PQR file of N, CA, C, O and H, with PARSE charges and radii, in Angstrom:
ATOM      1  N   MET A   1      25.671   5.748 -22.658 -0.4000 1.5000
ATOM      2  CA  MET A   1      25.749   7.207 -21.577 -0.0000 2.0000
ATOM      3  C   MET A   1      26.927   7.336 -21.266  0.5500 1.7000
ATOM      4  O   MET A   1      27.760   6.506 -21.632 -0.5500 1.4000
ATOM      5  N   ASN A   2      27.188   8.206 -20.660 -0.4000 1.5000
ATOM      6  CA  ASN A   2      28.530   8.762 -19.852 -0.0000 2.0000
ATOM      7  C   ASN A   2      28.542   8.613 -19.363  0.5500 1.7000
ATOM      8  O   ASN A   2      27.471   8.290 -18.851 -0.5500 1.4000
ATOM      9  H   ASN A   2      26.512   8.880 -20.363  0.4000 1.0000
ATOM     10  N   ARG A   3      29.798   8.556 -18.551 -0.4000 1.5000
ATOM     11  CA  ARG A   3      30.181   9.307 -17.094 -0.0000 2.0000
ATOM     12  C   ARG A   3      29.592   9.754 -15.969  0.5500 1.7000
ATOM     13  O   ARG A   3      29.811   9.336 -14.833 -0.5500 1.4000
ATOM     14  H   ARG A   3      30.668   8.818 -18.968  0.4000 1.0000
ATOM     15  N   ARG A   4      29.000  10.427 -16.219 -0.4000 1.5000
ATOM     16  CA  ARG A   4      28.688  11.459 -15.518 -0.0000 2.0000
ATOM     17  C   ARG A   4      27.266  11.574 -15.213  0.5500 1.7000
ATOM     18  O   ARG A   4      26.627  11.768 -14.179 -0.5500 1.4000
ATOM     19  H   ARG A   4      28.821  10.767 -17.142  0.4000 1.0000
ATOM     20  N   LYS A   5      26.953  11.380 -16.532 -0.4000 1.5000
ATOM     21  CA  LYS A   5      25.091  11.142 -16.690 -0.0000 2.0000
ATOM     22  C   LYS A   5      24.621   9.797 -15.870  0.5500 1.7000
ATOM     23  O   LYS A   5      23.547   9.647 -15.287 -0.5500 1.4000
ATOM     24  H   LYS A   5      27.473  11.223 -17.372  0.4000 1.0000
ATOM     25  N   LYS A   6      25.859   8.720 -15.990 -0.4000 1.5000
ATOM     26  CA  LYS A   6      24.701   7.459 -15.228 -0.0000 2.0000
ATOM     27  C   LYS A   6      25.357   7.635 -13.964  0.5500 1.7000
ATOM     28  O   LYS A   6      25.234   6.637 -13.254 -0.5500 1.4000
ATOM     29  H   LYS A   6      26.732   8.842 -16.463  0.4000 1.0000
ATOM     30  N   GLY A   7      26.300   8.983 -13.217 -0.4000 1.5000
ATOM     31  CA  GLY A   7      26.464   9.096 -11.811 -0.0000 2.0000
ATOM     32  C   GLY A   7      25.011   9.547 -10.768  0.5500 1.7000
ATOM     33  O   GLY A   7      24.509   9.086  -9.743 -0.5500 1.4000
ATOM     34  H   GLY A   7      26.399   9.794 -13.794  0.4000 1.0000
ATOM     35  N   ASN A   8      24.655  10.920 -11.878 -0.4000 1.5000
ATOM     36  CA  ASN A   8      24.439  11.865 -11.954 -0.0000 2.0000
ATOM     37  C   ASN A   8      22.338  10.471 -11.647  0.5500 1.7000
ATOM     38  O   ASN A   8      21.664  10.355 -10.623 -0.5500 1.4000
ATOM     39  H   ASN A   8      25.062  11.294 -12.711  0.4000 1.0000
ATOM     40  N   GLN A   9      22.155   9.924 -12.812 -0.4000 1.5000
ATOM     41  CA  GLN A   9      20.970   9.295 -12.537 -0.0000 2.0000
ATOM     42  C   GLN A   9      21.811   8.646 -11.752  0.5500 1.7000
ATOM     43  O   GLN A   9      22.901   8.653 -12.325 -0.5500 1.4000
ATOM     44  H   GLN A   9      22.702  10.018 -13.644  0.4000 1.0000
ATOM     45  N   ILE A  10      21.884   8.071 -10.709 -0.4000 1.5000
ATOM     46  CA  ILE A  10      22.160   7.303  -9.981 -0.0000 2.0000
ATOM     47  C   ILE A  10      22.090   7.823  -8.534  0.5500 1.7000
ATOM     48  O   ILE A  10      21.629   7.173  -7.596 -0.5500 1.4000
ATOM     49  H   ILE A  10      20.999   8.066 -10.243  0.4000 1.0000
ATOM     50  N   LEU A  11      22.821   9.612  -8.418 -0.4000 1.5000
ATOM     51  CA  LEU A  11      22.053  10.234  -8.079 -0.0000 2.0000
ATOM     52  C   LEU A  11      20.751  10.899  -7.313  0.5500 1.7000
ATOM     53  O   LEU A  11      20.476  10.922  -6.113 -0.5500 1.4000
ATOM     54  H   LEU A  11      23.195  10.141  -9.180  0.4000 1.0000
ATOM     55  N   ARG A  12      20.029  11.449  -8.498 -0.4000 1.5000
ATOM     56  CA  ARG A  12      18.759  11.508  -8.144 -0.0000 2.0000
ATOM     57  C   ARG A  12      17.971  10.519  -7.455  0.5500 1.7000
ATOM     58  O   ARG A  12      17.286  10.619  -6.437 -0.5500 1.4000
ATOM     59  H   ARG A  12      20.252  11.430  -9.473  0.4000 1.0000
ATOM     60  N   ALA A  13      18.285   9.225  -8.466 -0.4000 1.5000
ATOM     61  CA  ALA A  13      17.262   8.111  -7.485 -0.0000 2.0000
ATOM     62  C   ALA A  13      17.326   7.797  -6.379  0.5500 1.7000
ATOM     63  O   ALA A  13      16.271   7.493  -5.822 -0.5500 1.4000
ATOM     64  H   ALA A  13      18.841   9.145  -9.293  0.4000 1.0000
ATOM     65  N   ARG A  14      18.624   7.747  -5.606 -0.4000 1.5000
ATOM     66  CA  ARG A  14      18.797   7.850  -4.139 -0.0000 2.0000
ATOM     67  C   ARG A  14      18.146   8.816  -3.809  0.5500 1.7000
ATOM     68  O   ARG A  14      17.803   8.668  -2.636 -0.5500 1.4000
ATOM     69  H   ARG A  14      19.481   7.994  -6.058  0.4000 1.0000
ATOM     70  N   VAL A  15      17.394  10.753  -4.675 -0.4000 1.5000
ATOM     71  CA  VAL A  15      17.771  12.026  -3.416 -0.0000 2.0000
ATOM     72  C   VAL A  15      15.180  11.108  -3.891  0.5500 1.7000
ATOM     73  O   VAL A  15      14.148  10.935  -3.242 -0.5500 1.4000
ATOM     74  H   VAL A  15      17.672  10.874  -5.628  0.4000 1.0000
ATOM     75  N   LYS A  16      15.556  10.975  -4.985 -0.4000 1.5000
ATOM     76  CA  LYS A  16      13.640  10.870  -5.087 -0.0000 2.0000
ATOM     77  C   LYS A  16      13.597   9.439  -3.791  0.5500 1.7000
ATOM     78  O   LYS A  16      13.001   9.838  -2.791 -0.5500 1.4000
ATOM     79  H   LYS A  16      16.394  11.116  -5.512  0.4000 1.0000
ATOM     80  N   LYS A  17      13.916   8.475  -3.693 -0.4000 1.5000
ATOM     81  CA  LYS A  17      13.405   7.175  -2.803 -0.0000 2.0000
ATOM     82  C   LYS A  17      13.404   7.241  -1.483  0.5500 1.7000
ATOM     83  O   LYS A  17      12.780   6.453  -0.772 -0.5500 1.4000
ATOM     84  H   LYS A  17      14.400   8.151  -4.505  0.4000 1.0000
ATOM     85  N   ALA A  18      14.477   8.695  -0.840 -0.4000 1.5000
ATOM     86  CA  ALA A  18      14.759   9.518   0.514 -0.0000 2.0000
ATOM     87  C   ALA A  18      13.924  10.447  -0.121  0.5500 1.7000
ATOM     88  O   ALA A  18      14.525  11.274  -0.806 -0.5500 1.4000
ATOM     89  H   ALA A  18      14.984   9.335  -1.417  0.4000 1.0000
ATOM     90  N   ASN A  19      12.629  10.543  -0.079 -0.4000 1.5000
ATOM     91  CA  ASN A  19      12.211  12.009  -0.293 -0.0000 2.0000
ATOM     92  C   ASN A  19      10.688  11.202  -0.692  0.5500 1.7000
ATOM     93  O   ASN A  19       9.606  11.770  -0.850 -0.5500 1.4000
ATOM     94  H   ASN A  19      12.141   9.870   0.478  0.4000 1.0000
ATOM     95  N   ALA A  20      10.925   9.933  -0.783 -0.4000 1.5000
ATOM     96  CA  ALA A  20       9.051   8.867  -1.156 -0.0000 2.0000
ATOM     97  C   ALA A  20       9.044   8.219   0.721  0.5500 1.7000
ATOM     98  O   ALA A  20       8.021   8.332   1.396 -0.5500 1.4000
ATOM     99  H   ALA A  20      11.803   9.472  -0.655  0.4000 1.0000
ATOM    100  N   LYS A  21      10.591   7.456   1.406 -0.4000 1.5000
ATOM    101  CA  LYS A  21      10.022   7.834   3.106 -0.0000 2.0000
ATOM    102  C   LYS A  21       9.515   8.836   3.526  0.5500 1.7000
ATOM    103  O   LYS A  21       8.547   8.985   4.272 -0.5500 1.4000
ATOM    104  H   LYS A  21      11.422   7.364   0.858  0.4000 1.0000
ATOM    105  N   LEU A  22      10.550   9.956   2.769 -0.4000 1.5000
ATOM    106  CA  LEU A  22       9.901  11.407   4.491 -0.0000 2.0000
ATOM    107  C   LEU A  22       8.031  11.700   4.099  0.5500 1.7000
ATOM    108  O   LEU A  22       7.082  12.303   4.600 -0.5500 1.4000
ATOM    109  H   LEU A  22      11.336   9.835   2.163  0.4000 1.0000
ATOM    110  N   ASN A  23       8.239  11.080   3.238 -0.4000 1.5000
ATOM    111  CA  ASN A  23       6.693  12.090   2.308 -0.0000 2.0000
ATOM    112  C   ASN A  23       5.513  10.560   2.351  0.5500 1.7000
ATOM    113  O   ASN A  23       4.709  10.488   1.421 -0.5500 1.4000
ATOM    114  H   ASN A  23       9.010  10.591   2.831  0.4000 1.0000
ATOM    115  N   PRO A  24       5.500   9.863   3.024 -0.5600 1.5000
ATOM    116  CA  PRO A  24       4.608   8.657   2.513  0.2800 2.0000
ATOM    117  C   PRO A  24       3.394   8.568   2.471  0.5500 1.7000
ATOM    118  O   PRO A  24       2.905   9.570   2.992 -0.5500 1.4000
ATOM    119  N   SER A  25       2.327   7.583   1.966 -0.4000 1.5000
ATOM    120  CA  SER A  25       1.823   7.754   0.678 -0.0000 2.0000
ATOM    121  C   SER A  25       0.107   7.609   1.565  0.5500 1.7000
ATOM    122  O   SER A  25      -0.173   6.606   2.222 -0.5500 1.4000
ATOM    123  H   SER A  25       2.724   6.768   1.543  0.4000 1.0000
ATOM    124  N   ASN A  26      -1.112   9.106   1.359 -0.4000 1.5000
ATOM    125  CA  ASN A  26      -2.469   8.379   2.282 -0.0000 2.0000
ATOM    126  C   ASN A  26      -2.669   7.454   1.471  0.5500 1.7000
ATOM    127  O   ASN A  26      -1.700   6.794   1.850 -0.5500 1.4000
ATOM    128  H   ASN A  26      -0.885   9.920   0.825  0.4000 1.0000
ATOM    129  N   LYS A  27      -3.092   6.851   0.692 -0.4000 1.5000
ATOM    130  CA  LYS A  27      -3.453   5.783  -0.380 -0.0000 2.0000
ATOM    131  C   LYS A  27      -3.352   4.191   1.081  0.5500 1.7000
ATOM    132  O   LYS A  27      -2.376   3.833   1.740 -0.5500 1.4000
ATOM    133  H   LYS A  27      -3.878   7.387   0.385  0.4000 1.0000
ATOM    134  N   PRO A  28      -5.005   3.555   1.076 -0.5600 1.5000
ATOM    135  CA  PRO A  28      -5.205   2.936   1.680  0.2800 2.0000
ATOM    136  C   PRO A  28      -4.523   1.508   1.560  0.5500 1.7000
ATOM    137  O   PRO A  28      -4.263   1.336   0.369 -0.5500 1.4000
ATOM    138  N   LYS A  29      -4.056   0.211   2.460 -0.4000 1.5000
ATOM    139  CA  LYS A  29      -3.500  -0.363   1.766 -0.0000 2.0000
ATOM    140  C   LYS A  29      -4.910  -1.022   1.146  0.5500 1.7000
ATOM    141  O   LYS A  29      -6.086  -0.671   1.247 -0.5500 1.4000
ATOM    142  H   LYS A  29      -4.268   0.351   3.428  0.4000 1.0000
ATOM    143  N   TYR A  30      -4.234  -2.172   0.439 -0.4000 1.5000
ATOM    144  CA  TYR A  30      -4.073  -2.842  -0.796 -0.0000 2.0000
ATOM    145  C   TYR A  30      -4.826  -4.412   0.208  0.5500 1.7000
ATOM    146  O   TYR A  30      -4.378  -5.017   1.182 -0.5500 1.4000
ATOM    147  H   TYR A  30      -3.279  -2.457   0.357  0.4000 1.0000
ATOM    148  N   ILE A  31      -6.080  -4.604  -0.595 -0.4000 1.5000
ATOM    149  CA  ILE A  31      -6.046  -5.613   0.126 -0.0000 2.0000
ATOM    150  C   ILE A  31      -7.016  -6.573  -1.492  0.5500 1.7000
ATOM    151  O   ILE A  31      -7.618  -6.101  -2.457 -0.5500 1.4000
ATOM    152  H   ILE A  31      -6.444  -4.113  -1.386  0.4000 1.0000
ATOM    153  N   SER A  32      -6.678  -8.246  -1.002 -0.4000 1.5000
ATOM    154  CA  SER A  32      -6.837  -8.149  -2.190 -0.0000 2.0000
ATOM    155  C   SER A  32      -8.997  -8.898  -2.048  0.5500 1.7000
ATOM    156  O   SER A  32      -9.490  -9.079  -0.935 -0.5500 1.4000
ATOM    157  H   SER A  32      -6.189  -8.630  -0.218  0.4000 1.0000
ATOM    158  N   LYS A  33      -9.838  -9.176  -3.390 -0.4000 1.5000
ATOM    159  CA  LYS A  33     -10.702  -9.446  -3.111 -0.0000 2.0000
ATOM    160  C   LYS A  33     -10.950 -10.277  -2.505  0.5500 1.7000
ATOM    161  O   LYS A  33     -11.921 -10.238  -1.750 -0.5500 1.4000
ATOM    162  H   LYS A  33      -9.437  -9.029  -4.295  0.4000 1.0000
ATOM    163  N   ALA A  34      -9.827 -11.784  -2.661 -0.4000 1.5000
ATOM    164  CA  ALA A  34     -10.354 -12.594  -1.975 -0.0000 2.0000
ATOM    165  C   ALA A  34     -10.671 -12.771  -0.279  0.5500 1.7000
ATOM    166  O   ALA A  34     -11.454 -13.393   0.438 -0.5500 1.4000
ATOM    167  H   ALA A  34      -9.038 -11.815  -3.275  0.4000 1.0000
ATOM    168  N   ASP A  35      -9.200 -11.521  -0.092 -0.4000 1.5000
ATOM    169  CA  ASP A  35      -9.335 -10.539   1.377 -0.0000 2.0000
ATOM    170  C   ASP A  35     -10.599 -10.120   1.904  0.5500 1.7000
ATOM    171  O   ASP A  35     -10.700 -10.080   3.131 -0.5500 1.4000
ATOM    172  H   ASP A  35      -8.563 -11.016  -0.674  0.4000 1.0000
ATOM    173  N   ARG A  36     -11.630  -9.786   1.160 -0.4000 1.5000
ATOM    174  CA  ARG A  36     -12.387  -8.494   0.832 -0.0000 2.0000
ATOM    175  C   ARG A  36     -13.152  -9.101   0.959  0.5500 1.7000
ATOM    176  O   ARG A  36     -13.670  -8.903   2.058 -0.5500 1.4000
ATOM    177  H   ARG A  36     -11.548  -9.818   0.164  0.4000 1.0000
ATOM    178  N   GLU A  37     -13.852 -10.226   0.128 -0.4000 1.5000
ATOM    179  CA  GLU A  37     -14.841 -11.618   0.751 -0.0000 2.0000
ATOM    180  C   GLU A  37     -15.129 -11.791   1.156  0.5500 1.7000
ATOM    181  O   GLU A  37     -16.355 -11.738   1.254 -0.5500 1.4000
ATOM    182  H   GLU A  37     -13.432 -10.387  -0.765  0.4000 1.0000
ATOM    183  N   THR A  38     -13.596 -12.660   2.678 -0.4000 1.5000
ATOM    184  CA  THR A  38     -14.143 -13.173   3.636 -0.0000 2.0000
ATOM    185  C   THR A  38     -14.380 -12.340   4.470  0.5500 1.7000
ATOM    186  O   THR A  38     -15.257 -12.469   5.324 -0.5500 1.4000
ATOM    187  H   THR A  38     -12.601 -12.704   2.597  0.4000 1.0000
ATOM    188  N   GLU A  39     -13.494 -11.175   4.327 -0.4000 1.5000
ATOM    189  CA  GLU A  39     -13.889  -9.943   5.263 -0.0000 2.0000
ATOM    190  C   GLU A  39     -16.036  -9.858   6.184  0.5500 1.7000
ATOM    191  O   GLU A  39     -16.542 -10.004   7.296 -0.5500 1.4000
ATOM    192  H   GLU A  39     -12.782 -11.071   3.633  0.4000 1.0000
ATOM    193  N   THR A  40     -16.637  -9.435   4.296 -0.4000 1.5000
ATOM    194  CA  THR A  40     -17.586  -9.500   4.662 -0.0000 2.0000
ATOM    195  C   THR A  40     -18.879  -9.698   4.796  0.5500 1.7000
ATOM    196  O   THR A  40     -19.894  -9.002   4.762 -0.5500 1.4000
ATOM    197  H   THR A  40     -16.225  -9.316   3.393  0.4000 1.0000
ATOM    198  N   THR A  41     -18.363 -11.854   5.111 -0.4000 1.5000
ATOM    199  CA  THR A  41     -19.025 -12.940   4.991 -0.0000 2.0000
ATOM    200  C   THR A  41     -19.133 -13.013   6.947  0.5500 1.7000
ATOM    201  O   THR A  41     -20.041 -13.495   7.623 -0.5500 1.4000
ATOM    202  H   THR A  41     -17.539 -12.419   5.139  0.4000 1.0000
ATOM    203  N   GLU A  42     -17.814 -12.327   7.421 -0.4000 1.5000
ATOM    204  CA  GLU A  42     -17.344 -13.419   8.325 -0.0000 2.0000
ATOM    205  C   GLU A  42     -18.086 -11.771   9.138  0.5500 1.7000
ATOM    206  O   GLU A  42     -18.689 -12.140  10.146 -0.5500 1.4000
ATOM    207  H   GLU A  42     -17.076 -11.935   6.871  0.4000 1.0000
ATOM    208  N   SER A  43     -18.186 -10.303   8.994 -0.4000 1.5000
ATOM    209  CA  SER A  43     -18.921  -9.165   9.377 -0.0000 2.0000
ATOM    210  C   SER A  43     -20.323  -9.640   9.284  0.5500 1.7000
ATOM    211  O   SER A  43     -20.844  -9.853  10.379 -0.5500 1.4000
ATOM    212  H   SER A  43     -17.696 -10.003   8.176  0.4000 1.0000
ATOM    213  N   THR A  44     -20.893  -9.808   8.475 -0.4000 1.5000
ATOM    214  CA  THR A  44     -22.622 -10.185   8.123 -0.0000 2.0000
ATOM    215  C   THR A  44     -23.163 -11.860   9.371  0.5500 1.7000
ATOM    216  O   THR A  44     -24.097 -12.121  10.129 -0.5500 1.4000
ATOM    217  H   THR A  44     -20.471  -9.636   7.585  0.4000 1.0000
ATOM    218  N   GLN A  45     -21.823 -12.590   8.871 -0.4000 1.5000
ATOM    219  CA  GLN A  45     -22.276 -13.773  10.742 -0.0000 2.0000
ATOM    220  C   GLN A  45     -21.811 -13.301  11.429  0.5500 1.7000
ATOM    221  O   GLN A  45     -21.326 -14.384  11.758 -0.5500 1.4000
ATOM    222  H   GLN A  45     -21.064 -12.378   8.256  0.4000 1.0000
ATOM    223  N   GLU A  46     -21.372 -12.610  12.138 -0.4000 1.5000
ATOM    224  CA  GLU A  46     -21.147 -11.625  12.948 -0.0000 2.0000
ATOM    225  C   GLU A  46     -22.695 -10.349  13.515  0.5500 1.7000
ATOM    226  O   GLU A  46     -23.143  -9.878  14.561 -0.5500 1.4000
ATOM    227  H   GLU A  46     -21.766 -11.730  11.871  0.4000 1.0000
ATOM    228  N   LYS A  47     -22.882 -10.314  12.554 -0.4000 1.5000
ATOM    229  CA  LYS A  47     -24.637  -9.075  12.616 -0.0000 2.0000
ATOM    230  C   LYS A  47     -25.551 -10.884  13.175  0.5500 1.7000
ATOM    231  O   LYS A  47     -26.225 -11.191  14.159 -0.5500 1.4000
ATOM    232  H   LYS A  47     -22.519 -10.697  11.704  0.4000 1.0000
ATOM    233  N   ASN A  48     -25.026 -11.756  11.789 -0.4000 1.5000
ATOM    234  CA  ASN A  48     -26.342 -12.509  12.697 -0.0000 2.0000
ATOM    235  C   ASN A  48     -26.432 -12.886  13.946  0.5500 1.7000
ATOM    236  O   ASN A  48     -27.376 -12.812  14.733 -0.5500 1.4000
ATOM    237  H   ASN A  48     -24.479 -11.507  10.990  0.4000 1.0000
ATOM    238  N   LEU A  49     -24.871 -13.492  14.118 -0.4000 1.5000
ATOM    239  CA  LEU A  49     -25.217 -14.025  15.461 -0.0000 2.0000
ATOM    240  C   LEU A  49     -25.586 -13.275  16.765  0.5500 1.7000
ATOM    241  O   LEU A  49     -26.050 -13.722  17.814 -0.5500 1.4000
ATOM    242  H   LEU A  49     -24.104 -13.552  13.479  0.4000 1.0000
ATOM    243  N   VAL A  50     -25.194 -11.783  16.350 -0.4000 1.5000
ATOM    244  CA  VAL A  50     -25.894 -10.148  17.198 -0.0000 2.0000
ATOM    245  C   VAL A  50     -27.717 -10.022  17.317  0.5500 1.7000
ATOM    246  O   VAL A  50     -28.592  -9.922  18.177 -0.5500 1.4000
ATOM    247  H   VAL A  50     -24.817 -11.420  15.498  0.4000 1.0000
ATOM    248  N   SER A  51     -27.504 -10.140  15.281 -0.4000 1.5000
ATOM    249  CA  SER A  51     -29.630 -10.441  15.362 -0.0000 2.0000
ATOM    250  C   SER A  51     -29.871 -11.490  16.483  0.5500 1.7000
ATOM    251  O   SER A  51     -30.453 -11.061  17.479 -0.5500 1.4000
ATOM    252  H   SER A  51     -26.793 -10.222  14.582  0.4000 1.0000
ATOM    253  N   GLU A  52     -29.699 -12.115  16.479 -0.4000 1.5000
ATOM    254  CA  GLU A  52     -30.449 -13.610  16.589 -0.0000 2.0000
ATOM    255  C   GLU A  52     -30.961 -13.396  18.377  0.5500 1.7000
ATOM    256  O   GLU A  52     -32.111 -13.500  18.802 -0.5500 1.4000
ATOM    257  H   GLU A  52     -29.226 -12.464  15.670  0.4000 1.0000
ATOM    258  N   GLU A  53     -29.555 -13.039  19.278 -0.4000 1.5000
ATOM    259  CA  GLU A  53     -29.406 -12.715  20.885 -0.0000 2.0000
ATOM    260  C   GLU A  53     -30.334 -12.467  20.920  0.5500 1.7000
ATOM    261  O   GLU A  53     -30.834 -12.098  21.983 -0.5500 1.4000
ATOM    262  H   GLU A  53     -28.620 -12.955  18.932  0.4000 1.0000
TER
END
């Protein structure tokens, strides 16, 4: 890889990262399978407590 190509590659990567920061994705944050399961069990327990009262 010649010197000019490598320099341009580095500059393009910086521009790409800067643009990515300016335009955050609308994708929801990842929640692991174990966290999802604990969340559902907690919500069902809360519903049971409310229904018993």
